[in-house]
A tleap script that builds the chain and sets N, CA, C and O, in Angstrom:
source leaprc.protein.ff14SB
mol = sequence {
  NMET PHE GLU THR HIE ILE PRO ASP VAL THR
  PRO VAL THR THR ASP THR ARG THR SER THR
  VAL THR LEU THR GLY TYR GLY ALA ASP LEU
  ASP VAL GLU VAL PRO ARG THR ALA LEU ILE
  LEU ASP VAL ALA LEU ARG GLN ARG GLU ASP
  LEU PRO TYR SER CYS LEU GLY GLY SER CYS
  GLY THR CYS ILE ALA THR VAL GLU SER GLY
  ARG ALA ARG MET GLU PRO GLU PRO LEU LEU
  ALA ILE THR GLU ASP GLU ILE ASP ARG GLY
  LEU VAL LEU ALA CYS ARG ALA ARG PRO VAL
  SER ASP GLU VAL THR LEU ARG PHE GLY CARG
}
set mol.1.N position { 4.650 16.141 -7.985 }
set mol.1.CA position { 3.657 15.094 -7.078 }
set mol.1.C position { 2.495 15.227 -7.087 }
set mol.1.O position { 1.778 16.082 -7.608 }
set mol.2.N position { 2.163 13.859 -6.153 }
set mol.2.CA position { 0.789 13.958 -6.601 }
set mol.2.C position { -0.237 14.790 -5.168 }
set mol.2.O position { 0.278 15.174 -4.117 }
set mol.3.N position { -1.752 14.904 -5.513 }
set mol.3.CA position { -2.066 14.760 -3.997 }
set mol.3.C position { -1.771 14.202 -2.906 }
set mol.3.O position { -1.096 13.172 -2.911 }
set mol.4.N position { -2.274 14.840 -1.603 }
set mol.4.CA position { -1.811 13.397 -0.629 }
set mol.4.C position { -2.405 12.280 -0.709 }
set mol.4.O position { -1.854 11.303 -0.202 }
set mol.5.N position { -3.479 12.160 -1.261 }
set mol.5.CA position { -4.416 10.732 -1.131 }
set mol.5.C position { -4.164 9.835 -2.367 }
set mol.5.O position { -4.840 8.807 -2.385 }
set mol.6.N position { -3.203 10.057 -3.544 }
set mol.6.CA position { -2.834 9.469 -4.831 }
set mol.6.C position { -1.251 9.066 -4.077 }
set mol.6.O position { -0.555 9.866 -3.450 }
set mol.7.N position { -0.994 7.893 -4.289 }
set mol.7.CA position { 0.376 7.605 -4.721 }
set mol.7.C position { 0.967 7.610 -5.209 }
set mol.7.O position { 0.633 7.217 -6.327 }
set mol.8.N position { 2.395 7.988 -5.079 }
set mol.8.CA position { 3.638 8.517 -5.587 }
set mol.8.C position { 4.286 7.014 -6.174 }
set mol.8.O position { 4.504 6.077 -5.406 }
set mol.9.N position { 4.578 6.941 -7.786 }
set mol.9.CA position { 5.525 5.914 -8.246 }
set mol.9.C position { 6.772 6.041 -8.623 }
set mol.9.O position { 7.341 5.460 -9.547 }
set mol.10.N position { 7.350 7.125 -7.593 }
set mol.10.CA position { 8.540 7.553 -7.678 }
set mol.10.C position { 9.487 6.021 -6.914 }
set mol.10.O position { 8.955 5.104 -6.289 }
set mol.11.N position { 10.919 6.169 -7.219 }
set mol.11.CA position { 11.469 4.923 -6.258 }
set mol.11.C position { 11.694 5.379 -5.084 }
set mol.11.O position { 11.756 6.572 -4.789 }
set mol.12.N position { 11.859 4.246 -4.188 }
set mol.12.CA position { 11.772 4.312 -3.070 }
set mol.12.C position { 13.214 4.885 -2.754 }
set mol.12.O position { 14.105 4.826 -3.602 }
set mol.13.N position { 13.411 5.438 -1.510 }
set mol.13.CA position { 14.523 6.074 -0.941 }
set mol.13.C position { 15.046 5.365 0.238 }
set mol.13.O position { 14.199 4.572 0.650 }
set mol.14.N position { 16.127 5.356 0.933 }
set mol.14.CA position { 16.428 4.693 1.893 }
set mol.14.C position { 15.975 5.392 3.507 }
set mol.14.O position { 16.803 5.590 4.396 }
set mol.15.N position { 15.032 5.584 3.583 }
set mol.15.CA position { 14.404 6.534 4.865 }
set mol.15.C position { 14.499 4.967 6.003 }
set mol.15.O position { 14.354 3.776 5.726 }
set mol.16.N position { 14.802 5.671 7.315 }
set mol.16.CA position { 14.682 4.227 8.580 }
set mol.16.C position { 13.248 5.030 9.004 }
set mol.16.O position { 12.279 4.278 9.116 }
set mol.17.N position { 13.118 5.794 9.136 }
set mol.17.CA position { 11.228 6.195 10.478 }
set mol.17.C position { 10.218 5.104 9.838 }
set mol.17.O position { 10.347 4.728 8.673 }
set mol.18.N position { 9.327 4.688 10.591 }
set mol.18.CA position { 8.175 4.322 10.412 }
set mol.18.C position { 7.267 4.665 10.241 }
set mol.18.O position { 7.236 5.884 10.405 }
set mol.19.N position { 5.812 4.016 9.797 }
set mol.19.CA position { 4.833 5.280 9.613 }
set mol.19.C position { 4.029 3.802 10.366 }
set mol.19.O position { 4.384 2.634 10.519 }
set mol.20.N position { 2.838 4.559 10.694 }
set mol.20.CA position { 1.005 3.770 11.715 }
set mol.20.C position { 0.225 3.444 10.147 }
set mol.20.O position { -0.326 4.389 9.581 }
set mol.21.N position { 0.223 2.387 9.654 }
set mol.21.CA position { -0.349 2.245 8.560 }
set mol.21.C position { -1.649 1.520 9.583 }
set mol.21.O position { -1.582 0.934 10.663 }
set mol.22.N position { -3.045 1.935 8.511 }
set mol.22.CA position { -4.381 1.166 9.211 }
set mol.22.C position { -5.034 0.740 7.863 }
set mol.22.O position { -5.325 1.460 6.908 }
set mol.23.N position { -5.221 -0.832 8.040 }
set mol.23.CA position { -5.748 -1.338 6.779 }
set mol.23.C position { -7.024 -1.545 7.360 }
set mol.23.O position { -7.257 -1.953 8.497 }
set mol.24.N position { -7.990 -1.162 6.295 }
set mol.24.CA position { -9.535 -1.402 6.838 }
set mol.24.C position { -10.080 -2.070 5.376 }
set mol.24.O position { -9.290 -2.226 4.445 }
set mol.25.N position { -11.483 -2.442 5.270 }
set mol.25.CA position { -11.900 -3.151 4.305 }
set mol.25.C position { -12.211 -4.450 4.093 }
set mol.25.O position { -12.807 -4.980 3.156 }
set mol.26.N position { -11.517 -5.100 5.525 }
set mol.26.CA position { -11.418 -6.582 5.276 }
set mol.26.C position { -11.389 -7.061 6.829 }
set mol.26.O position { -10.372 -7.021 7.522 }
set mol.27.N position { -12.245 -7.370 7.126 }
set mol.27.CA position { -12.272 -7.865 8.166 }
set mol.27.C position { -11.854 -6.826 9.476 }
set mol.27.O position { -11.696 -5.628 9.241 }
set mol.28.N position { -11.749 -7.167 10.355 }
set mol.28.CA position { -11.450 -6.147 11.614 }
set mol.28.C position { -10.624 -4.909 10.699 }
set mol.28.O position { -10.295 -5.090 9.526 }
set mol.29.N position { -10.448 -4.070 11.197 }
set mol.29.CA position { -9.393 -3.009 11.042 }
set mol.29.C position { -8.115 -3.167 11.585 }
set mol.29.O position { -8.024 -3.377 12.794 }
set mol.30.N position { -6.981 -3.092 10.797 }
set mol.30.CA position { -5.316 -3.348 11.324 }
set mol.30.C position { -4.859 -2.286 11.390 }
set mol.30.O position { -5.180 -1.444 10.551 }
set mol.31.N position { -3.856 -1.956 12.533 }
set mol.31.CA position { -2.880 -0.606 12.507 }
set mol.31.C position { -1.435 -1.297 13.141 }
set mol.31.O position { -1.080 -1.663 14.262 }
set mol.32.N position { -0.903 -1.268 11.974 }
set mol.32.CA position { 0.438 -1.602 12.218 }
set mol.32.C position { 1.324 -0.647 12.065 }
set mol.32.O position { 1.032 0.476 11.654 }
set mol.33.N position { 2.922 -1.163 12.507 }
set mol.33.CA position { 3.560 0.163 12.614 }
set mol.33.C position { 4.863 -0.750 11.447 }
set mol.33.O position { 5.483 -1.812 11.501 }
set mol.34.N position { 4.758 0.433 10.462 }
set mol.34.CA position { 5.752 -0.312 9.214 }
set mol.34.C position { 6.988 0.849 8.811 }
set mol.34.O position { 7.036 2.079 8.835 }
set mol.35.N position { 7.835 -0.119 8.475 }
set mol.35.CA position { 9.622 0.908 8.219 }
set mol.35.C position { 9.381 1.407 6.429 }
set mol.35.O position { 9.271 0.699 5.428 }
set mol.36.N position { 9.368 2.496 6.547 }
set mol.36.CA position { 9.269 3.096 5.685 }
set mol.36.C position { 10.066 2.678 4.172 }
set mol.36.O position { 9.652 3.180 3.127 }
set mol.37.N position { 11.244 1.715 4.173 }
set mol.37.CA position { 11.256 0.672 3.259 }
set mol.37.C position { 10.898 -0.538 3.222 }
set mol.37.O position { 11.406 -1.296 2.396 }
set mol.38.N position { 9.835 -1.018 4.218 }
set mol.38.CA position { 9.262 -2.363 3.658 }
set mol.38.C position { 8.121 -2.177 3.034 }
set mol.38.O position { 7.456 -1.150 3.167 }
set mol.39.N position { 7.761 -3.257 2.220 }
set mol.39.CA position { 6.656 -3.109 1.434 }
set mol.39.C position { 5.083 -3.407 2.668 }
set mol.39.O position { 4.880 -4.570 3.018 }
set mol.40.N position { 4.460 -2.669 3.012 }
set mol.40.CA position { 3.268 -2.460 3.989 }
set mol.40.C position { 2.628 -4.074 3.794 }
set mol.40.O position { 2.578 -4.699 4.853 }
set mol.41.N position { 2.144 -4.800 2.579 }
set mol.41.CA position { 1.766 -6.324 2.807 }
set mol.41.C position { 2.082 -6.753 3.741 }
set mol.41.O position { 1.523 -6.802 4.836 }
set mol.42.N position { 3.641 -7.344 3.169 }
set mol.42.CA position { 4.638 -7.878 4.322 }
set mol.42.C position { 4.659 -7.931 5.677 }
set mol.42.O position { 4.753 -8.926 6.396 }
set mol.43.N position { 4.551 -6.614 6.019 }
set mol.43.CA position { 4.332 -6.396 7.256 }
set mol.43.C position { 3.220 -6.989 7.942 }
set mol.43.O position { 3.308 -7.698 8.944 }
set mol.44.N position { 2.148 -6.650 7.333 }
set mol.44.CA position { 0.754 -6.540 7.656 }
set mol.44.C position { 0.687 -8.549 7.948 }
set mol.44.O position { 0.329 -9.142 8.966 }
set mol.45.N position { 0.961 -8.867 7.212 }
set mol.45.CA position { 0.894 -10.408 6.910 }
set mol.45.C position { 1.411 -11.147 8.092 }
set mol.45.O position { 1.149 -12.313 8.388 }
set mol.46.N position { 2.307 -10.178 8.833 }
set mol.46.CA position { 2.906 -11.126 10.340 }
set mol.46.C position { 2.483 -10.815 11.326 }
set mol.46.O position { 2.937 -11.112 12.431 }
set mol.47.N position { 0.994 -9.785 10.955 }
set mol.47.CA position { 0.010 -9.636 12.568 }
set mol.47.C position { -1.320 -10.595 11.558 }
set mol.47.O position { -2.296 -11.036 12.166 }
set mol.48.N position { -1.193 -10.798 10.146 }
set mol.48.CA position { -3.063 -10.943 10.227 }
set mol.48.C position { -2.675 -11.202 8.969 }
set mol.48.O position { -2.278 -10.491 8.046 }
set mol.49.N position { -2.929 -12.758 9.152 }
set mol.49.CA position { -2.456 -14.035 7.527 }
set mol.49.C position { -3.593 -13.608 6.887 }
set mol.49.O position { -3.469 -13.296 5.702 }
set mol.50.N position { -4.635 -13.526 7.387 }
set mol.50.CA position { -6.190 -13.389 6.353 }
set mol.50.C position { -6.277 -12.128 5.394 }
set mol.50.O position { -7.346 -11.934 4.815 }
set mol.51.N position { -5.045 -11.120 5.159 }
set mol.51.CA position { -5.457 -10.794 4.532 }
set mol.51.C position { -5.399 -10.546 3.296 }
set mol.51.O position { -4.203 -10.576 3.008 }
set mol.52.N position { -6.275 -10.214 1.989 }
set mol.52.CA position { -6.572 -10.001 0.816 }
set mol.52.C position { -5.297 -10.488 -0.151 }
set mol.52.O position { -4.996 -9.470 -0.774 }
set mol.53.N position { -4.579 -11.364 -0.486 }
set mol.53.CA position { -3.217 -11.237 -1.503 }
set mol.53.C position { -3.188 -12.703 -2.072 }
set mol.53.O position { -3.611 -13.744 -1.568 }
set mol.54.N position { -2.686 -12.516 -3.034 }
set mol.54.CA position { -2.133 -14.046 -3.635 }
set mol.54.C position { -0.920 -14.031 -4.184 }
set mol.54.O position { -0.180 -14.956 -3.847 }
set mol.55.N position { -0.506 -13.248 -4.930 }
set mol.55.CA position { 1.125 -13.467 -5.714 }
set mol.55.C position { 2.070 -13.190 -5.188 }
set mol.55.O position { 3.169 -13.739 -5.264 }
set mol.56.N position { 1.541 -11.697 -4.184 }
set mol.56.CA position { 2.359 -10.915 -3.592 }
set mol.56.C position { 3.489 -10.135 -4.037 }
set mol.56.O position { 4.442 -9.663 -3.418 }
set mol.57.N position { 3.045 -10.098 -5.691 }
set mol.57.CA position { 4.436 -9.657 -6.543 }
set mol.57.C position { 3.895 -8.483 -7.528 }
set mol.57.O position { 4.555 -8.050 -8.473 }
set mol.58.N position { 2.488 -7.997 -7.138 }
set mol.58.CA position { 1.582 -7.191 -8.331 }
set mol.58.C position { 1.319 -7.716 -9.224 }
set mol.58.O position { 0.846 -6.794 -9.889 }
set mol.59.N position { 1.232 -8.827 -9.997 }
set mol.59.CA position { 0.524 -9.333 -10.853 }
set mol.59.C position { -0.587 -10.006 -10.733 }
set mol.59.O position { -0.948 -10.765 -11.632 }
set mol.60.N position { -1.400 -9.806 -9.447 }
set mol.60.CA position { -2.641 -10.746 -9.078 }
set mol.60.C position { -3.746 -9.557 -9.110 }
set mol.60.O position { -4.656 -9.541 -9.938 }
set mol.61.N position { -3.573 -8.617 -8.167 }
set mol.61.CA position { -4.578 -7.456 -8.060 }
set mol.61.C position { -5.097 -7.937 -6.842 }
set mol.61.O position { -5.531 -6.962 -6.229 }
set mol.62.N position { -5.260 -8.970 -6.201 }
set mol.62.CA position { -6.241 -8.987 -4.687 }
set mol.62.C position { -6.007 -8.465 -3.827 }
set mol.62.O position { -6.776 -8.597 -2.874 }
set mol.63.N position { -4.567 -7.397 -3.657 }
set mol.63.CA position { -4.581 -6.816 -2.330 }
set mol.63.C position { -4.803 -5.241 -2.796 }
set mol.63.O position { -4.674 -4.270 -2.050 }
set mol.64.N position { -5.158 -5.209 -4.161 }
set mol.64.CA position { -5.805 -3.189 -4.421 }
set mol.64.C position { -6.260 -2.762 -3.125 }
set mol.64.O position { -6.959 -3.470 -2.401 }
set mol.65.N position { -5.829 -1.500 -2.806 }
set mol.65.CA position { -6.457 -0.983 -1.987 }
set mol.65.C position { -6.454 0.689 -2.587 }
set mol.65.O position { -5.744 1.174 -3.468 }
set mol.66.N position { -7.693 1.440 -1.619 }
set mol.66.CA position { -6.991 2.512 -2.208 }
set mol.66.C position { -6.755 3.527 -1.012 }
set mol.66.O position { -7.248 3.299 0.093 }
set mol.67.N position { -6.159 4.401 -1.207 }
set mol.67.CA position { -5.442 5.070 0.104 }
set mol.67.C position { -6.505 6.314 0.478 }
set mol.67.O position { -6.843 7.293 -0.187 }
set mol.68.N position { -6.946 5.801 2.021 }
set mol.68.CA position { -7.637 7.396 2.050 }
set mol.68.C position { -7.034 8.160 2.862 }
set mol.68.O position { -7.769 8.824 3.593 }
set mol.69.N position { -5.951 8.285 2.974 }
set mol.69.CA position { -5.607 9.048 3.903 }
set mol.69.C position { -3.873 8.927 4.018 }
set mol.69.O position { -3.490 7.767 3.869 }
set mol.70.N position { -2.854 9.863 4.240 }
set mol.70.CA position { -1.549 9.636 3.708 }
set mol.70.C position { -1.225 9.538 2.600 }
set mol.70.O position { -1.957 9.724 1.628 }
set mol.71.N position { 0.261 9.142 2.583 }
set mol.71.CA position { 0.664 8.470 1.052 }
set mol.71.C position { 1.374 7.462 1.016 }
set mol.71.O position { 2.050 7.408 2.043 }
set mol.72.N position { 1.607 6.424 0.174 }
set mol.72.CA position { 1.778 5.529 -0.169 }
set mol.72.C position { 2.835 4.994 -1.393 }
set mol.72.O position { 2.205 4.484 -2.320 }
set mol.73.N position { 4.085 5.002 -1.561 }
set mol.73.CA position { 4.720 4.709 -2.698 }
set mol.73.C position { 5.184 3.291 -3.807 }
set mol.73.O position { 6.037 2.419 -3.642 }
set mol.74.N position { 4.326 3.504 -4.819 }
set mol.74.CA position { 4.574 2.029 -5.093 }
set mol.74.C position { 5.847 1.441 -5.774 }
set mol.74.O position { 6.305 2.456 -6.297 }
set mol.75.N position { 6.386 0.799 -5.973 }
set mol.75.CA position { 7.569 0.279 -6.219 }
set mol.75.C position { 7.612 0.669 -7.963 }
set mol.75.O position { 6.441 0.482 -8.292 }
set mol.76.N position { 8.306 1.071 -9.105 }
set mol.76.CA position { 8.184 1.309 -10.188 }
set mol.76.C position { 7.936 -0.382 -10.993 }
set mol.76.O position { 8.119 -1.530 -10.588 }
set mol.77.N position { 7.506 0.128 -12.120 }
set mol.77.CA position { 6.809 -1.561 -12.926 }
set mol.77.C position { 8.188 -2.988 -12.634 }
set mol.77.O position { 9.413 -2.922 -12.527 }
set mol.78.N position { 7.498 -3.805 -12.604 }
set mol.78.CA position { 6.344 -3.934 -13.380 }
set mol.78.C position { 5.093 -3.797 -12.385 }
set mol.78.O position { 4.974 -4.569 -11.434 }
set mol.79.N position { 4.441 -3.082 -12.570 }
set mol.79.CA position { 2.751 -3.220 -11.502 }
set mol.79.C position { 1.865 -3.849 -12.717 }
set mol.79.O position { 1.939 -3.212 -13.768 }
set mol.80.N position { 0.947 -5.138 -12.722 }
set mol.80.CA position { 0.732 -5.977 -14.080 }
set mol.80.C position { -0.931 -5.532 -13.766 }
set mol.80.O position { -1.732 -5.288 -14.668 }
set mol.81.N position { -1.261 -5.483 -12.268 }
set mol.81.CA position { -2.377 -5.464 -11.578 }
set mol.81.C position { -3.344 -4.305 -11.919 }
set mol.81.O position { -4.570 -4.405 -11.965 }
set mol.82.N position { -2.498 -3.013 -12.188 }
set mol.82.CA position { -3.116 -1.818 -11.628 }
set mol.82.C position { -3.084 -1.185 -12.788 }
set mol.82.O position { -2.149 -1.497 -13.525 }
set mol.83.N position { -3.685 -0.543 -13.095 }
set mol.83.CA position { -3.763 0.650 -14.186 }
set mol.83.C position { -3.455 2.042 -14.008 }
set mol.83.O position { -3.705 2.534 -12.908 }
set mol.84.N position { -2.952 2.760 -14.914 }
set mol.84.CA position { -2.526 4.139 -14.633 }
set mol.84.C position { -3.689 4.873 -14.109 }
set mol.84.O position { -3.778 5.708 -13.208 }
set mol.85.N position { -4.696 4.267 -15.026 }
set mol.85.CA position { -6.017 5.166 -14.478 }
set mol.85.C position { -6.460 4.879 -12.847 }
set mol.85.O position { -6.660 5.756 -12.007 }
set mol.86.N position { -6.540 3.671 -12.678 }
set mol.86.CA position { -6.499 3.603 -10.879 }
set mol.86.C position { -5.526 3.942 -10.330 }
set mol.86.O position { -5.757 4.265 -9.165 }
set mol.87.N position { -4.065 4.065 -10.750 }
set mol.87.CA position { -3.292 4.827 -9.775 }
set mol.87.C position { -3.670 6.356 -9.662 }
set mol.87.O position { -3.496 6.967 -8.608 }
set mol.88.N position { -4.151 6.899 -10.698 }
set mol.88.CA position { -4.510 8.556 -10.591 }
set mol.88.C position { -5.651 8.494 -9.761 }
set mol.88.O position { -5.811 9.489 -9.055 }
set mol.89.N position { -6.664 7.398 -9.632 }
set mol.89.CA position { -7.990 8.002 -8.458 }
set mol.89.C position { -7.485 7.509 -6.977 }
set mol.89.O position { -8.232 7.683 -6.013 }
set mol.90.N position { -6.064 6.825 -6.798 }
set mol.90.CA position { -5.888 6.408 -5.767 }
set mol.90.C position { -5.344 5.540 -5.235 }
set mol.90.O position { -4.632 5.719 -4.246 }
set mol.91.N position { -5.577 4.299 -5.824 }
set mol.91.CA position { -5.137 3.057 -5.781 }
set mol.91.C position { -3.848 2.251 -5.469 }
set mol.91.O position { -2.799 2.869 -5.651 }
set mol.92.N position { -3.792 1.479 -5.203 }
set mol.92.CA position { -2.174 0.856 -5.131 }
set mol.92.C position { -2.304 -0.465 -4.842 }
set mol.92.O position { -3.267 -1.058 -4.355 }
set mol.93.N position { -1.337 -0.833 -5.157 }
set mol.93.CA position { -1.324 -2.616 -4.231 }
set mol.93.C position { -0.579 -2.773 -3.151 }
set mol.93.O position { 0.632 -2.562 -3.204 }
set mol.94.N position { -1.008 -3.047 -2.363 }
set mol.94.CA position { -0.530 -3.260 -0.772 }
set mol.94.C position { 0.705 -3.864 -0.917 }
set mol.94.O position { 1.667 -3.434 -0.280 }
set mol.95.N position { 0.836 -5.077 -1.890 }
set mol.95.CA position { 1.722 -5.791 -1.808 }
set mol.95.C position { 3.003 -4.917 -2.425 }
set mol.95.O position { 4.043 -5.549 -2.240 }
set mol.96.N position { 3.185 -3.898 -2.971 }
set mol.96.CA position { 4.042 -3.391 -3.785 }
set mol.96.C position { 4.271 -1.930 -3.099 }
set mol.96.O position { 5.373 -1.416 -3.291 }
set mol.97.N position { 3.566 -1.406 -2.517 }
set mol.97.CA position { 3.365 -0.464 -1.842 }
set mol.97.C position { 4.355 0.097 -0.077 }
set mol.97.O position { 4.271 -0.585 0.943 }
set mol.98.N position { 4.974 1.084 -0.141 }
set mol.98.CA position { 5.731 1.584 1.031 }
set mol.98.C position { 5.095 2.854 1.295 }
set mol.98.O position { 4.737 3.751 0.532 }
set mol.99.N position { 5.026 2.707 2.744 }
set mol.99.CA position { 3.954 4.109 3.177 }
set mol.99.C position { 5.174 5.369 3.270 }
set mol.99.O position { 6.335 5.061 3.541 }
set mol.100.N position { 4.877 6.431 3.082 }
set mol.100.CA position { 5.562 7.616 2.594 }
set mol.100.C position { 5.605 8.835 3.948 }
set mol.100.O position { 6.481 9.671 4.168 }
set mol.101.N position { 4.276 8.561 4.745 }
set mol.101.CA position { 3.538 9.807 5.349 }
set mol.101.C position { 3.689 8.954 6.974 }
set mol.101.O position { 3.785 7.757 7.244 }
set mol.102.N position { 3.658 10.084 7.769 }
set mol.102.CA position { 3.270 8.849 9.327 }
set mol.102.C position { 2.392 8.605 9.238 }
set mol.102.O position { 2.315 7.900 10.244 }
set mol.103.N position { 1.453 8.565 8.814 }
set mol.103.CA position { 0.145 7.712 8.605 }
set mol.103.C position { -0.248 7.107 7.423 }
set mol.103.O position { 0.464 7.520 6.508 }
set mol.104.N position { -0.993 6.386 7.085 }
set mol.104.CA position { -1.363 5.901 6.146 }
set mol.104.C position { -2.569 5.167 6.211 }
set mol.104.O position { -2.344 3.995 6.513 }
set mol.105.N position { -3.796 5.427 6.036 }
set mol.105.CA position { -5.114 4.621 5.748 }
set mol.105.C position { -5.013 3.760 4.640 }
set mol.105.O position { -4.251 4.229 3.795 }
set mol.106.N position { -5.426 2.841 4.380 }
set mol.106.CA position { -5.901 1.619 2.589 }
set mol.106.C position { -6.776 1.232 3.170 }
set mol.106.O position { -6.902 0.992 4.371 }
set mol.107.N position { -7.688 1.115 2.047 }
set mol.107.CA position { -9.153 0.713 2.170 }
set mol.107.C position { -8.955 -0.213 1.172 }
set mol.107.O position { -8.714 0.165 0.026 }
set mol.108.N position { -9.052 -1.793 1.565 }
set mol.108.CA position { -8.518 -3.154 0.742 }
set mol.108.C position { -10.292 -2.620 -0.288 }
set mol.108.O position { -11.315 -2.049 0.092 }
set mol.109.N position { -9.900 -3.126 -1.495 }
set mol.109.CA position { -11.194 -3.131 -2.257 }
set mol.109.C position { -11.329 -2.334 -3.551 }
set mol.109.O position { -10.208 -2.550 -4.011 }
set mol.110.N position { -11.659 -1.913 -4.043 }
set mol.110.CA position { -12.131 -0.794 -5.532 }
set mol.110.C position { -12.598 0.342 -4.992 }
set mol.110.O position { -12.981 1.258 -5.719 }
savepdb mol mol.pdb
quit
């Protein structure tokens, strides 16, 4: 298991809980309740359409974010727009990440 601030890329489980996700670094901060089975960016875009994204499939890298607190889990391969080194440094693609802890803070940008 990774440290708290580093994402876990193991397969997703069926969890019925929600998490409070805070998105920073791109305009005003956004707090959103995200089911643990949902992709963070999918839920956040329902509240703010101007968040950074292009493909929603993990291949462009526009939605790359640093996990500043809490834990997020990315869906397994293919993750074309992020390297293992970036994952090890605590980066995730918001379009492929699901919350794991009760609270998660993601900061957009590298």
